[in-house]
C-alpha positions in Angstrom: 128.9 144.4 85.2 129.9 140.9 84.4 127.8 141.1 81.2 129.8 144.1 80.1 133.1 142.4 80.8 132.0 139.5 78.7 130.9 141.9 75.9 134.3 143.8 75.9 136.2 140.5 76.0 134.3 139.3 72.9 134.9 142.6 71.1 138.6 142.4 71.9 138.8 138.9 70.5 137.0 140.0 67.3 139.4 143.0 66.9 142.4 140.7 67.1 141.3 137.8 65.0 138.2 138.8 63.0 138.6 142.5 62.2 136.9 142.3 58.8 134.0 140.4 60.3 133.7 143.0 63.1 133.6 145.8 60.6 131.0 144.0 58.5 128.9 143.3 61.6 129.1 146.9 62.6 127.9 148.1 59.2 125.0 145.7 59.3 124.1 146.8 62.8 124.2 150.5 61.7 122.0 149.7 58.7 119.5 147.8 61.0 119.4 150.8 63.4 118.9 153.2 60.5 116.2 151.0 59.0 114.4 150.8 62.3 115.0 154.4 63.5 113.8 156.2 60.3 110.4 154.6 60.2 109.9 154.8 63.9 110.6 158.5 64.3 108.9 159.3 61.0 105.8 157.5 62.2 106.0 159.3 65.6 106.4 162.7 63.8 103.3 161.9 61.7 101.4 160.9 64.9 102.2 164.3 66.3 99.7 165.7 63.8 97.2 162.9 63.5 97.0 161.2 66.9 94.6 162.3 69.6 96.0 165.0 71.9 96.8 162.8 74.9 98.6 160.3 72.8 100.7 163.1 71.3 101.6 164.4 74.8 102.6 160.9 75.8 104.9 160.5 72.8 106.6 163.7 73.8 106.8 162.5 77.4 108.8 159.4 76.3 111.8 161.5 75.3 111.1 164.8 77.1 109.4 164.0 80.4 109.2 167.5 81.9 107.8 169.0 78.8 105.4 166.1 78.3 104.0 166.1 81.8 103.3 169.8 81.6 101.4 169.3 78.4 99.5 166.4 80.0 98.5 168.5 83.0 97.4 171.4 80.8 95.3 169.2 78.5 93.8 167.2 81.3 93.0 170.5 83.1 94.7 169.3 86.3 96.2 172.7 86.9 93.1 173.6 88.8 91.4 171.6 91.7 89.3 168.7 90.5 86.8 166.5 92.4 87.5 162.8 93.0 85.1 161.8 90.2 86.8 164.2 87.7 90.2 162.9 88.7 89.1 159.3 88.2 87.7 160.1 84.7 90.9 161.8 83.6 93.0 159.0 85.0 91.0 156.5 82.9 91.4 158.6 79.8 95.2 158.8 80.4 95.5 155.1 81.0 93.7 154.3 77.7 95.9 156.8 75.8 99.0 155.2 77.3 97.8 151.8 76.2 97.2 153.1 72.7 100.6 154.6 72.4 102.3 151.4 73.6 100.2 149.3 71.1 100.2 151.6 68.1 103.5 153.5 68.4 106.1 151.1 69.8 109.6 152.6 70.1 112.4 150.2 70.6 114.8 153.0 71.7 112.7 154.6 74.4 110.4 151.7 75.3 106.8 151.9 76.3 105.3 154.6 78.6 106.1 153.5 82.1 103.6 154.0 84.9 106.3 154.6 87.6 108.0 157.2 85.5 104.7 158.9 84.8 103.6 158.7 88.5 106.9 160.3 89.6 106.7 163.1 87.1 103.0 163.8 87.9 103.7 163.7 91.6 106.3 166.4 91.3 104.1 168.6 89.2 100.5 168.2 90.4 98.9 170.8 92.7 98.1 169.4 96.3 94.3 169.3 95.6 94.9 166.8 92.8 97.4 164.5 94.4 94.8 161.6 94.4 95.1 161.5 90.6 98.3 159.3 90.8 96.4 156.7 92.8 93.4 156.8 90.4 95.9 156.4 87.5 97.4 153.3 89.0 94.0 151.7 89.5 93.1 152.4 85.9 96.5 151.4 84.6 96.5 147.8 86.0 92.9 147.1 85.0 92.6 144.5 82.2 92.9 146.2 78.8 90.0 145.7 76.4 92.2 144.2 73.6 95.3 144.8 71.5 95.3 146.8 68.3 97.2 145.7 65.2 99.9 148.2 66.0 100.9 146.1 69.0 102.4 143.5 66.7 105.9 144.0 68.2 104.7 142.9 71.7 103.1 139.8 70.2 106.3 139.2 68.3 108.3 139.5 71.6 106.1 137.1 73.3 106.4 134.6 70.4 110.2 134.8 70.5 110.2 134.3 74.2 108.0 131.2 73.8 110.5 129.8 71.2 113.6 130.5 73.3 112.4 130.0 76.8 109.0 128.4 76.4 109.7 125.3 78.6 110.8 127.3 81.6 108.4 130.2 81.2 105.5 127.7 81.2 106.0 127.1 84.9 105.9 130.8 85.8 103.0 131.3 83.4 100.9 128.7 85.1 101.5 130.1 88.6 100.9 133.7 87.5 97.6 133.0 85.7 96.1 130.6 88.3 97.5 131.9 91.6 98.1 128.3 92.7 97.0 127.6 96.3 100.3 125.7 96.9 102.2 128.9 96.1 100.0 131.0 98.4 100.5 128.6 101.2 104.3 128.6 100.6 104.4 132.4 100.6 102.7 132.5 104.1 105.4 130.2 105.5 108.4 131.5 103.5 111.6 132.0 105.6 114.0 134.4 103.8 116.9 133.3 106.0 116.3 129.6 105.4 114.3 129.5 102.2 114.9 125.8 101.6 112.6 125.1 104.5 109.6 126.6 102.7 107.0 124.1 101.5 107.0 123.9 97.7 110.2 125.9 97.6 110.8 125.7 93.8 107.3 127.0 93.0 107.5 129.8 95.7 110.9 131.1 94.6 109.9 131.0 90.9 106.8 133.1 91.8 108.8 135.6 93.9 111.2 136.1 90.9 108.3 136.6 88.6 106.6 139.0 91.0 109.7 141.2 91.3 110.1 141.4 87.5 106.3 142.0 87.0 106.5 144.9 89.5 109.4 146.5 87.6 107.3 146.6 84.5 103.9 147.6 86.0 102.4 144.1 85.5 100.2 142.2 88.0 101.9 139.2 89.6 98.6 137.3 89.4 96.9 137.5 86.0 99.7 138.6 83.6 101.6 136.6 81.1 105.5 136.4 81.5 105.6 136.8 77.7 104.8 140.5 78.3 108.3 141.0 79.8 111.2 142.2 77.7 113.3 139.4 76.3 116.2 140.2 78.7 113.9 139.6 81.7 112.3 136.6 80.1 115.8 135.1 79.8 116.4 135.9 83.5 113.1 134.3 84.6 113.8 131.3 82.5 117.3 131.0 84.2 115.7 131.2 87.7 113.2 128.5 86.7 116.0 126.3 85.4 117.8 126.5 88.7 114.7 125.4 90.6 113.1 122.9 88.3 115.8 121.7 85.9 118.7 119.2 86.0 122.2 120.3 87.2 123.4 120.6 83.6 120.5 122.7 82.6 121.0 124.9 85.6 124.7 125.4 84.8 124.0 126.4 81.2 121.4 128.9 82.4 123.9 130.5 84.8 126.5 130.8 82.0 123.9 132.5 79.8 123.2 135.0 82.6 126.7 136.0 83.9 125.6 139.1 85.7 123.3 137.0 87.9 125.6 134.0 88.2 126.1 134.1 91.9 122.4 134.7 92.8 121.4 131.8 90.4 124.1 129.6 91.9 122.7 130.3 95.4 119.2 129.3 94.2 120.6 126.0 92.9 122.5 125.4 96.2 119.3 126.0 98.2 117.4 123.8 95.9 119.7 120.9 96.8 119.1 121.5 100.6 115.3 121.4 100.1 113.6 118.3 101.2 110.9 117.6 98.5 107.6 117.8 100.2 104.6 119.2 98.4 101.3 120.4 99.9 99.1 118.4 97.6 95.4 117.7 97.7 96.0 114.1 98.4 98.1 115.0 101.5 95.5 117.4 102.7 92.8 114.7 102.4 95.1 112.2 104.2 95.7 114.8 107.1 91.9 115.3 107.4 91.4 111.5 107.5 94.0 111.2 110.3 92.3 114.0 112.3 88.9 112.3 111.9 90.5 109.0 113.0 92.0 110.7 116.1 88.7 112.3 116.9 86.9 108.9 116.7 89.5 107.3 119.0 89.0 110.1 121.5 85.2 109.5 121.3 85.8 105.8 122.1 87.9 106.8 125.1 85.2 109.1 126.4 82.5 106.4 125.8 84.6 103.9 127.8 85.3 106.5 130.5 81.6 107.1 131.0 80.6 103.5 130.7 77.1 104.4 129.6 74.9 102.5 127.3 72.8 104.4 124.7 69.7 103.9 126.9 71.6 105.3 129.9 72.7 108.3 127.9 69.2 109.0 126.8 67.9 108.7 130.4 70.7 111.0 131.6 69.8 113.7 129.0 66.2 113.5 130.0 67.0 113.8 133.7 69.5 116.7 133.6 67.6 119.2 131.4 66.7 122.4 133.3 63.9 124.9 132.7 65.3 128.2 131.5 63.8 131.4 130.2 64.5 132.3 126.6 64.0 135.9 125.5 62.7 135.0 122.1 63.0 137.7 119.5 59.7 138.6 117.8 59.4 137.5 114.2 58.1 138.2 111.6 58.1 142.0 111.7 54.7 143.4 112.7 53.9 140.4 114.9 52.3 141.1 118.2 54.9 141.9 121.0 53.1 141.7 124.3 54.9 143.0 127.3 57.6 145.6 127.9 60.8 143.7 127.2 63.3 144.2 124.4 66.9 144.1 123.3 68.7 147.3 122.3 66.8 150.5 121.9 66.4 152.9 124.8 65.7 152.0 128.5 62.7 153.1 130.5 65.0 154.6 133.1 63.4 157.3 135.4 64.9 160.8 135.0 65.9 160.9 138.7 67.9 157.6 138.5 71.5 157.9 137.5 72.6 156.4 134.2 75.3 153.8 135.0 78.8 155.0 134.3 82.3 153.6 133.9 84.0 153.3 137.3 87.3 154.8 136.0 86.5 157.2 133.1 83.0 158.2 134.3 81.6 157.7 130.8 78.1 156.4 130.4 77.7 152.7 129.7 75.9 151.3 126.7 72.3 149.9 127.1 71.8 146.3 126.0 68.4 144.9 127.2 65.3 145.7 129.3 63.3 142.9 130.9 59.9 143.4 132.5 59.8 140.9 135.4 56.0 140.8 135.2 56.4 139.2 131.7 58.6 136.4 133.0 57.1 132.9 133.5 57.8 131.1 136.7 60.0 128.0 136.7 58.3 125.2 138.7 56.0 127.7 140.3 58.8 129.7 141.9 61.4 132.3 140.7 64.2 134.1 142.5 63.6 137.2 140.4 61.3 140.0 141.4 57.6 139.6 140.4 57.4 143.0 138.8 59.6 146.0 137.9 62.2 146.3 135.2 65.7 144.9 135.0 68.0 147.1 132.8 71.3 145.7 131.6 74.3 147.9 130.7 77.9 147.3 129.6 80.9 149.1 128.3 81.2 148.1 124.6 84.7 149.3 123.9 86.9 147.7 121.2 88.3 145.2 123.6 84.9 143.9 124.8 86.4 142.6 128.1 83.3 143.6 130.0 85.1 145.0 133.0 82.5 147.7 133.6 78.9 146.5 133.6 75.7 147.3 135.6 72.2 146.0 136.3 69.6 148.5 137.3 66.3 147.5 138.9 63.4 149.9 138.4 60.5 149.2 140.8 57.0 148.9 139.4 55.9 152.1 141.0 58.5 154.0 139.0 58.6 152.1 135.6 55.8 154.0 133.8 58.1 156.4 132.2 58.9 156.9 128.5 62.3 155.6 127.1 65.1 157.8 128.2 67.3 159.5 125.6 71.0 158.6 125.3 73.4 160.7 127.4 75.4 163.2 125.3 78.7 161.8 126.6 77.9 158.2 125.7 80.8 157.0 123.5 80.2 155.1 120.2 80.2 151.3 120.2 83.7 149.9 119.8 85.2 153.1 121.1 88.9 153.3 122.3 89.1 154.7 125.8 86.1 157.0 125.1 87.6 158.2 121.8 86.5 157.2 118.3 88.2 154.0 117.1 89.8 153.4 113.7 88.6 149.7 113.8 84.9 150.2 114.1 82.8 149.5 111.0 80.0 151.8 112.1 81.3 155.2 113.2 78.9 157.1 115.3 76.7 154.2 116.3 75.9 154.4 120.0 73.2 151.8 120.6 71.7 148.7 119.0 68.3 148.8 117.3 65.3 148.0 119.5 64.0 144.4 119.1 61.0 143.2 121.2 61.3 139.8 122.9 58.8 137.4 124.4 60.0 135.3 127.4 59.3 131.6 127.0 60.4 128.4 128.9 62.8 126.0 127.2 65.1 123.2 128.3 68.8 123.8 128.6 71.8 121.7 129.7 74.8 123.0 131.7 78.5 123.1 130.9 79.7 119.8 132.4 83.4 119.1 132.8 85.8 116.2 133.1 85.3 116.2 136.8 82.1 114.2 136.3 82.9 111.1 134.2 79.3 110.4 133.5 78.2 113.8 132.2 81.5 114.2 130.3 80.6 111.2 128.2 80.9 112.3 124.6 77.5 110.8 123.6 75.8 112.7 126.4 77.5 116.0 125.4 76.4 115.6 121.8 72.9 114.5 122.6 72.2 117.1 125.3 73.5 119.9 122.9 71.2 118.7 120.2 68.3 118.5 122.6 68.9 122.1 123.7 68.9 123.4 120.2 65.8 121.4 119.4 64.0 122.8 122.5 64.9 126.3 121.4 64.0 125.7 117.8 60.6 124.5 118.8 59.6 128.0 119.9 61.2 129.8 117.0 60.0 130.4 113.5 61.2 128.2 110.6 64.9 128.9 109.8 65.9 130.8 106.6 68.4 128.8 104.5 69.3 131.5 101.9 69.1 135.2 101.2 68.9 137.4 98.2 72.2 139.2 98.7 73.9 137.0 96.1 71.8 138.5 93.4 73.4 141.9 94.0 77.0 140.6 93.9 77.3 138.3 90.9 80.6 136.5 90.0 82.4 137.2 86.7 85.3 135.5 85.0 88.7 137.2 85.5 90.6 138.0 82.4 94.3 138.7 81.8 95.9 141.7 80.0 95.4 140.0 76.6 91.7 139.6 77.2 91.9 135.8 77.8 89.9 134.2 80.6 92.2 133.2 83.5 91.8 129.5 84.4 93.1 127.2 87.1 95.3 124.2 86.4 92.2 122.1 85.8 90.7 124.5 83.3 88.2 126.2 85.6 87.6 130.0 85.2 88.6 132.2 88.2 85.7 134.4 89.2 85.6 137.7 91.1 82.8 139.6 92.8 81.3 142.7 91.2 78.4 145.0 91.9 75.4 144.7 89.5 73.2 147.7 89.9 70.6 146.2 87.6 70.0 143.5 90.2 68.9 146.0 92.8 65.3 145.5 94.0 62.9 147.8 92.0 62.4 151.1 93.7 65.6 151.0 95.8 66.0 152.7 98.3 62.2 152.5 98.6 61.5 155.5 100.8 63.1 158.6 102.3 64.3 156.6 105.3 66.1 154.2 102.9 67.7 157.1 101.0 69.0 158.5 104.3 70.3 155.0 105.4 72.1 154.5 102.1 73.8 157.9 102.2 74.6 157.5 106.0 76.3 154.2 105.3 78.5 155.8 102.6 79.3 158.6 105.0 80.3 156.0 107.7 82.8 154.5 105.3 84.2 157.9 104.5 84.5 158.7 108.2 86.2 155.3 108.9 88.8 156.0 106.1 89.3 159.5 107.4 90.1 158.2 110.9 92.6 155.7 109.5 94.2 158.5 107.5 94.5 160.7 110.7 96.0 157.8 112.6 98.6 157.2 109.9 99.3 161.0 109.8 99.9 161.1 113.6 102.3 158.1 113.4 104.7 159.9 111.0 106.5 161.4 113.9 106.3 158.2 116.1 109.6 157.1 117.7 109.7 153.9 115.6 109.6 155.9 112.4 113.2 157.0 113.1 114.4 157.3 109.5 113.3 159.6 106.7 112.5 156.5 104.6 110.1 155.2 107.2 108.5 158.6 107.6 108.1 159.0 103.9 106.5 155.6 103.6 104.0 156.5 106.4 103.4 159.9 104.8 102.6 158.2 101.5 100.2 155.8 103.3 98.4 158.7 105.0 98.1 160.6 101.7 96.6 157.5 100.0 94.1 157.0 102.8 93.2 160.7 102.8 92.6 160.5 99.1 90.4 157.4 99.7 88.4 159.2 102.4 87.8 162.2 100.1 86.7 159.8 97.3 84.2 158.1 99.5 82.9 161.5 100.8 82.4 162.6 97.2 80.6 159.3 96.6 78.3 160.0 99.5 77.7 163.5 98.2 76.8 162.2 94.7 74.4 159.8 96.3 72.8 162.6 98.3 72.5 164.7 95.2 70.9 161.9 93.2 68.4 161.0 96.0 67.5 164.4 97.4 65.8 164.6 100.8 62.3 163.1 100.7 60.2 162.6 103.8 61.0 159.4 105.8 58.0 157.4 104.8 57.4 158.9 101.4 58.0 156.5 98.5 60.9 157.1 96.2 59.7 158.3 92.8 60.4 156.4 89.7 62.4 159.3 88.4 64.6 159.4 91.5 65.1 155.7 91.6 66.0 155.7 87.9 68.5 158.6 88.4 70.2 156.6 91.2 70.3 153.4 89.1 71.9 155.4 86.2 74.5 156.7 88.6 75.2 153.3 90.1 75.4 151.7 86.7 78.1 154.2 85.7 80.4 153.0 88.4 83.1 151.0 86.5 84.5 147.7 87.7 88.0 149.4 87.4 87.2 151.4 90.5 87.1 148.6 93.1 87.1 150.8 96.1 84.0 152.7 95.1 82.2 149.5 93.9 83.1 147.9 97.2 81.8 150.9 99.1 78.5 150.8 97.3 78.2 147.1 97.9 78.6 147.5 101.6 76.3 150.6 101.7 73.5 148.8 99.9 73.9 145.7 102.1 74.1 147.7 105.4 71.4 150.2 104.5 68.8 147.5 103.7 69.7 145.6 106.9 69.3 148.9 108.9 65.9 149.4 107.3 64.7 145.9 108.1 65.8 146.2 111.7 64.1 149.6 112.2 60.9 148.3 110.6 60.5 145.7 113.4 59.3 148.4 115.7 58.1 151.0 113.1 54.7 150.1 111.5 54.9 153.0 109.1 58.3 152.0 107.8 57.2 148.3 107.6 54.4 149.3 105.3 56.7 151.4 103.2 59.2 148.5 102.6 58.7 145.7 100.1 59.1 142.1 101.3 62.3 141.7 99.3 64.1 143.9 102.0 63.6 141.1 104.6 64.3 138.4 102.1 67.7 139.9 101.3 68.8 139.4 104.9 66.7 136.5 106.0 69.6 134.5 107.3 70.6 137.3 109.7 67.2 138.6 110.7 65.3 135.3 111.5 66.0 134.2 115.1 68.4 131.2 115.2 68.6 128.4 117.7 72.4 128.7 117.5 72.8 132.5 117.6 69.8 133.9 119.4 70.2 132.1 122.8 69.3 135.0 125.1 68.7 133.1 128.3 67.8 133.9 131.9 68.3 131.6 134.9 69.1 128.0 134.3 72.6 126.4 134.1 75.7 128.1 132.8 75.9 128.1 129.0 78.4 125.8 127.1 78.1 127.0 123.5 81.4 128.9 124.1 84.1 128.8 126.7 82.9 129.1 130.2 82.6 132.6 131.7 83.3 131.0 135.1 80.4 132.9 136.6 79.2 132.2 140.2 75.7 132.3 141.7 72.5 132.9 139.8 72.6 133.7 136.1 70.5 136.8 135.6 71.0 137.0 131.8 73.1 135.5 129.0 73.2 137.7 125.9 74.3 135.9 122.7 76.1 137.3 119.7 73.0 137.8 117.5 73.1 138.9 113.9 69.5 140.2 114.1 70.1 143.3 116.3 73.8 143.2 115.4 75.1 142.3 118.8 78.6 140.9 119.1 80.4 139.9 122.2 84.0 138.7 122.3 84.6 136.4 119.3 81.0 135.4 118.4 80.7 134.7 122.1 78.3 135.6 125.0 78.0 138.1 127.8 76.7 136.6 131.1 75.4 138.6 134.1 75.8 136.8 137.5 74.7 137.7 141.0 75.1 136.1 144.4 71.9 134.5 145.7 72.0 136.6 148.9 72.3 139.8 146.9 69.5 138.7 144.6 67.2 138.1 147.6 68.1 141.5 149.0 67.6 143.1 145.5 71.1 144.4 145.4 71.4 144.3 141.7 74.2 146.8 141.9 76.4 144.0 143.0 75.9 141.9 139.9 78.9 141.2 137.7 79.2 140.3 134.0 81.8 138.3 132.1 82.4 137.5 128.5 83.6 134.3 126.8 84.3 133.6 123.1 83.9 130.5 121.0 
């Protein structure tokens, strides 16, 4: 509004004092418009006969949206239902055509083809079955363009003019947009809209926020795009904002006068800038903070050492004297190694048919089975053991999404009744990570109801308990460190050599990120910014190896589709929630649900394509070279511009190969069908670890996590172990405890379990 007042005032002055000059200027302006308009519209008219069909439709769309969008729908064949893959292909074609029109047929009167305008027109005209097309179009639209044709000279000219007029100020925004500076990201996390001057790195953060708002208005990416891509009007505004935040008071005032319609907003920025206390989050300050923390830790260590008043020899003697014999349930490794005994993690329990499967005390739902221990396999500690000499101990728990372990059970099966085959899972058993017995939207493995079976061999190791400040000797920091190291060393001595790397990095290489002009995006120090992609050529030869691998790969894709469908259903059910009390909120939630539904359908189609490529071979039959080649060809065809599908394939390949490796531990036939590379891909997860595979019986309370505050005799401590995929609390443990009197009476039904996280 103020800009218009300034314009009218200038015209009024010219009419009064410089009428001849005004007339001459008007004639020149009309001539300029004529000279620009005639070639522009003549060139567009010629393009209507020579340009490809989609480009012709987009030229029509620029000045006649309704007619143009109807032509686009007809020529893209979107007037009939299309699969997700077909919609994606058509969206990519349309995005390429729009880029070509913008580059080769620039129109200063109507401007470039706008994504938001095109999305709105398509959304009102597409049939419901093809509503996912708009989302596919946006993903294809914002992908880096392969380069600029000579017809895009006007855009380069605009960027060049911007560099001449506003180059100094746009350089600041350009640096932040192309590098995504960590200081800006940190500031955005702590940004306070009501008191913005309290934000760390306030000038950088506010400059980036202004750039992001302008970038969104023109369908540009805030990170990775050049501010020179903006129209000159918006380049001027961004330069004015930068001047308020980074310039001198005089420069800020001049910038405000040149942007009268934004004068007040710019003045507020300048005022807030004065309130800001200059403190930057620099690398030097981060290092200084880390040094201070290390100094504080060293000071605390000195206090603990003085409190304990122990010499190094006394500490060593104390560590030697306080270690206790404990039973470690050592996971069998490598696959195929002998597994004597009848003890395992996961799998199915040898629970007699006439014994009730433990159930939740309130809901009545069956509990999840975790471990089976054959007491006859257990070594005695010092010649005696409080545990039974024979029989089975079966451990159960309710593995809901909270993992509070409020419903657990230990079942003792006498020797006379243990010779039964493993019992099938109850039909009513909920999936792991369930929500009150119902499917959860947070689980990563929909439908999973038990962990894979993994045999264990009981061995004796030394462990040390969770000492507290109540004992000044054992709370000595040197003692805590040395006893912890001694426990890990004792456990490591009975485990195989540790894996230090895996092959998964070969599947997910890093590529350099490029901006819209095809230039490599670099940080302030000149380093290229990488991003992860899926390289189908790096797949192990013969993937997925056998029929079981094919089913595992398809099943993992289906899991992801199911997970997305659950989220969509949850979003759909929340549209009418009481907190969505306005039409705007309901519309936003409805759009979110539609987007998730489209994503679920896309993933389901992806699983269907994988199933079609692989067929249904027998479980242990090798995959033929033809089938493997067909799958590889399909995977290679997935473009980097479809990040959701590429990410889904990445996760499916990783999870499927891990599932195969776990299953092969107890399946000799599958073990023979898999190449060694499957186990090498996940070596760091599969090989038992002294830190993450501490499945212990008896002995002192653990101290690798917070205390579970258990009382009595520790029956079992289950660790969060990546091998079988067990997770308790936050990478914590699940400990089963029983009163000594109940243990002597074999009242295992009175045992309790408690969890604790790191």
